[in-house]
N, C-alpha and C positions, 0 to 999 in steps of 0.2 A: 504493500500500500504506500503510495507516494503522498506526502503531505508537505505543507509549507509552513514556515515560521515567519511571522511578520517582524519587522525591525523593532517594533514596540515590545513584542513578546521576548525577543532576544535581549533587549535592553533590561527588561524586568528580570530575566533569568540571570544575567550577569550581576545585577545588583544583589540578587538573592544569594548567589554563590559567594560574592565578595563579603557579605555580612556573615554568612555561616562560617566561612573559612577564617575570617578575622576574629570572630568571637571564639571559635574553637582554639585558635592559636593563642589568644590572650589567656584563655583558661589553662592551656598547657604551660604558659609562662609562669603562672602562679603555682602550678604543679611543680615545675622545676625549682621555683623559689623555695617552696616548702621543703624539698628534698635536701637543699644545700644549707638552709638557715640553721638547722640543728648542728651540723658540723661547724658552722661559723661561730656559734655561741658555746660550743662544748668546753673550750678551755676556761670559760667563765665559771661553769658548773664545777669543773675539776679543781679549780684554784680557790673558790670561795663558797663554802658550805652555807652561807647565809641565804642563798637563793632557793635551793631545793633540799638542803641538808647535805650530808656527805655523799659525794658522787665519786666512786672509785672507777678505774678504767673498766672493770668488769661490769659495773652497773651502767656505765656510759654506753658500752656496747649493747647491753640488753635494751636500754631505752631507745637506741638507734634502730634496733630490729623491730620494735613495736609498730612503727609507721609502715614498714615494708610488709609486715604480716597483715596489717589492716588493709593495705592496698590490695593484697592478694584476695582476701575475703570480699572486699568491696567490688573488685572486678568480677569475681564469680557471681556475686549477688546481682550485679548489673546485667550480666549475661542471662541469669535466670529470669529476670523480670523485664529487661529491655525489649525483648522480642514480643512481649505480651502487652506491656503498658505503653510502649512507644519510646522513640529516641528522645524527643523533646522533653518529656516529663522527667526522664532520668537525668538528662543534662542539667535542667534547672534545679532539680533536687540536689545534684552533686555540687553545683556552685554554692548553694545555700549551706549545705552540710559542712563542706570543708572550710568555708569562711567562718561560720560559727565555731567550728572546732579550733581553728587557729586563734580566735579571740579568747575563747575560754582557756585554752592552753596557756596563754600569756598571763592568766590570773592564778595559775597553780603555784603552790609553795612547798610541795613535797614530791619526791621521786615517784611515789605510788600514783598520785593523782596526775602527775605530768605524763607518766607512762600510759595510763588509761586514756588520756586525751589524745596522745600521739596515735594510739591504736584507732580510736574513734575517728580522728581526722583522716587517717589513712583510708578508712572505708569510703569516704567521699571522694578522695583523690583516685582511688582504684576504680570506682564507678565512672569517674570522668574519663580516665584513660581508656577504659573499655568501650565507652559509648562514642567518644570523639571520632574515631576512625570510621565507625559504622555510619554515623550521620553525615560526615563530610563526603564519604564515598557515594552515598545515595543522592547527594545534591550536585556533586561535581559532574561536569559535562564529559561525554566520552572523549577519550584521548588525553584527559587531564586528571583522571581519578587518582593515580599514584602521586602526581605532583601535588594536588591539593592535600592529600593525606600527609605527604612529607612536609609540606609547609606547616601544617597544624602541629605535627609531633615535633618539629624542630623548635617549637616553643619551649620544650623541656630543657634542652641545653642552653637556650637563650635565657630562660628563667634562672638556671644555675649560675650563669655569668652575672646576671643582674643581682642575684642574692649575694654572691661573693663581693661584688662592687659595693652594694649598700651596706654590707657588714663592715667593710673597710672604712666607709665614710661615716656611718651613723651609729655603730655599736657603742662607741664611747659616750655619745650624747643621748641616745635613746635607750640604751641598755637592751638586754635580750628580750624583755617584754615588749618593747616598742617595735623591735624587728618582727616579732610574731604577730603583732597587731597589724602591721603592714600587710601580712598575708590574709587578713580579714577584709581587705578593701573590696573584693569582688561582690560582696553582698550589697554594697551601695553603688557600685559602678557596673560591673559586668552583668550581674543578675538582672537589673532592670532593663538593660539594653537587650539582653537575650530574650527576656519575656516579650519584648515588643518586636524584635527583628528576627528571631529564630523560629521558623515554622516547623511543623511536623513533617516527617519524610513522606513524600508522595508514594514512592514504591512500597513503603511499609503499610500505608493505609490501604493501598490496592491489594496487597498480599493478605491483609486482614479482612478484606471484603467491605471496607468503608469507602465505597466508591464516591458517594456524594461529597464527603469531606475532602477526599483526594482531589476531586474535580474543582472544588472551590479553592483549595490551596494552589492547585496548578494554574488556575485562572489568575490568581492574585500574584503569584511569584514568577510565572513564565516557565516553570519547570514542567516539561512534558509528562503526560500520563502514559504509563504502559497501556498499550491497546488491549493486551490480554496477558493472563498468566498461563504459561504452558501447563499441560496436564501433568507432566512429570513433577513440576514444582507444587501443584495443588496437592499432590499425594504425599509430599514430603512433610516430615514432622517438624514441630516448632521448637526452637531453642536447643537446649542441651540434648533433648531426646533425638533431635535430628543429627547432632554431631556424632552420636554413638550408634547411629543406624548403619546398616550394612554398607551402604554406598560411600559413607564418609568417615568411618572409624579410623582407617589407616591414615588418612589425611589429617584427621584431628590429632592423633598421637604425634605425627611427624611435625606439624606446625607448633605444637606445644613444646616439643623438645628443641626445635629450632629457636623459638623465642627464649626459652630458658637458657640455652647456650649463649645466645647473643647478649642477654642481660647479665649472665655470669661474666663474660668478657668486659662488658660495659662497666659494671660495678667494681670488678677486680681492678681494672686500670684506673678508674676514677678515685679509688681508695688508696691503692698501693703504688701507683706510678711515681709520685713524688719521693716516696721512700726508696724505691728502686733506683731512681736517678741520683739520690743522695749517696747511695752505696757505690755508685760509679764515679763519684767525685764532684757532683754539682752541689752548690750551697742551697739553703732552704728556699730563698726567693727564686733562684733559678729553677729549682725542682717544681715549684708551684706554677711557673710559667708554662711548663709542659702541659698542665691541665687546661690552660687557656687554649693552647694550640690544639690539643686533643678535641676540645669542644668545637672549636672553629672548623676543624677538618670534618667533624661529624655533621655539622649543619650544611656546609658547602657540598660535602659528598652526598648526603641524603637528597638534597635538592637536585643536584646534577644527575644522580642515579635514578631519581624518579622520572626524569624525562626519557631516559632509555627504557625504564620499566613500562611507561605508557606506550612506547613504540614497539618494543620487542617482547613485552610481557615481564612481570615482576620476578618470575622464578629464575631465569638465567641471570638476572641482575643481582638478586640476593645471593645466588651461588658464587658469582664473580666477586661480590663484596666480601664474603667469607674468605675466598681464596686470596684476595688482595690483603685482607687483614692478616692471614697466616703468613704470607710472604714478608710483609713489612715488619711484623712482630719479630720474625726471625732475623731480619736485617738490623734490628736494634742491638743485636749482640756484637755488631762490628764497631771498631774504633774509628769513628768518622768525625769530621769537623762539626761544630755545633749547628750551623745552618742546615747541614744535611740531616743531622739527627732530628732537628725540629720538623723538617719536611717529612721524614719517616713517621714521626709521631702524628702529624696531621693526617697522613694517609691511613695510619692505623685507626685514627678516629672515624674515618669513613668505613673501614672494614669491620668495626665493632659497633660503636654507638650508632653510626649512620646506617649500618645494615639492620640493626634492631628496629630502627624507624621504618625502613623499607618493608620489613616483615609484616607490619600492621597493614600496609597497603596490599601486600600479597594476600593476606588472610581476608581482608574486607572485599577484595575483588574475586576471590576464589569461591566463597560459600554463598549460597542463594539467600534471598531476602529473609525468609522465614527463620533462618538460623544464623544470620550474619552477626547480629548483636552478641549472641552466645559465642560465636567463633572468635571474634575480636576479644571478648571478655576472657575466654579460655587462654588465648595467647598472652594477654596481659597478666592474668592471674597466675597461670602456671609459670610464666616468665619471672614472676617475683621470686620463685624458689631459686632460680639462678642468681637473681639479685642478692638474695640473702646469703647464698653459699659463696659468692665471690669474695667478699671481705673476710669471711671465716676461713676459707682455704688459703687466702693470702697470708693470714696469721700463722696457719699451720705450716705453710711452706717455709716461712722465715724461721719458725721455731725448730723445724727439722734441719736447718742449716743449708737449705737449697740455695745455690748461688744465683746471681742475677741472670746470667746467661741461661742456666738451666730452667729458671722460671719462664723466661721468654720462649724457650723451645716447647715447654709444656703448654703454654697458652697458644702457640702456633699450632700444636697438635689438636687442641680443642677447636680452633677455627677450621682446620681441615675436616674435622668431624662434621662441622656445620655445612660444609660443601656437600658431603655425602648425604646428609639428611635432606637437604634442599633438593638435590637431584632425584631423591627417592620419592618425592611427592608426586602422586599420579597426575596425569595431564589435567589441566584446568577444565572443568566441566563447562560446556557451552550451552547446555540445554536450558539454562536459566536465563539466557539472554533473550530479551523481548524487544519487540518494536515499540516505539513510543510515539505519541501523537500530541501536537500542541493543542491547547485548549483556548479557543477564542475568548477574549474578554466579553463580559455581558454588555458593556457599552461599546457600540461600534467605533472602530478606529476612524481617525480623521481621514480626509481624502488623500492626504499626503503620505499615508502609510504604504510601504511597499513590502513585498514578500522576498525572503531570502531562502536559499536552499536549506533543507533541514539538516541539523547537526546530529540528530539521533535517529 
């Protein structure tokens, strides 16, 4: 069926995509801010018991893990309910939840209550991570789905950079409580904007049989409606039940392992890279600079890689990302000039953190609408296990006396395993692809409106 899209409809669609991607990216920036702010204020807790009581290194590590555990459970909960309740509701609830959590955390005065609030705040952040890729992918136009997903998730390393910068500038004047209250700003900024500008997903509404609502949102936003849902997709189960069904179980296991492995490399390097660089002769400030380069490489690599993913498919790009990560992690064992080492670290950032971002795009585009929210949630939630194990294994490696070069070779081996897991994912299903049709606005367009070729 051939259809046309008017210039007015295309303009409305572009505005909608811009708002959705922008709001999602800002949400991820606050996510990244939350992840780094605890590390930024940790020395305050360790050195001054007047804030939370006595905080030993062991207690500090436990408190740090609570947020990651909360994120894991929050992501899985979002997957359980997101495909049933809708993407928009879960996103709005996540913004409110983690904002309130950050504010209340700033008021705590004991390690027990602080830890509880870190876990509860993590629930909201995990739900946000799990839902963002799903919503963005369902609004992004064909040919730009991986790019839009990568832009949104690049907000995490951007937020980490912002958190580190604000900690340097404001910790002394605002204290740790002030830094945590900054993390509560979304409830008075991002949440109201999202309430007004973030619509519900049209494909999700169609998949749930809410055709009238889908048509109204399609008319208002310019996002085309699917003409029909294939019979194969109608028969598919919803949410996690669909993920463990016969046709998707292997893919579900593989993408979970891929995400966990990528997050392991991500958290390991972001936690231990400065220490490893100090052991090979760099001072503390120089070692921290490697983290900035690592984050920068992740952002640029994810954005660049997403363009290739949209053109050639995300699977070969993710596999290539893991392979590049393995190669350049191994190259860090060489005694090379500082500029070359920095370049290697930047490329490692793409092969680890950047690849973990691209995995969300792969998952969101691989699974059908009825289980897409659960699939992204599974990747995000199971991936947290890798995030938790990264810092822990780093400590065990050092305690075992493993040398720096040996550590890099082990990490390179894990990245090569990521290549194998990615290549083992079955061919992307195309049965869920549907034709879509633009919905004419209720008010006739002016005489000057012209039609353009359809983009979907």
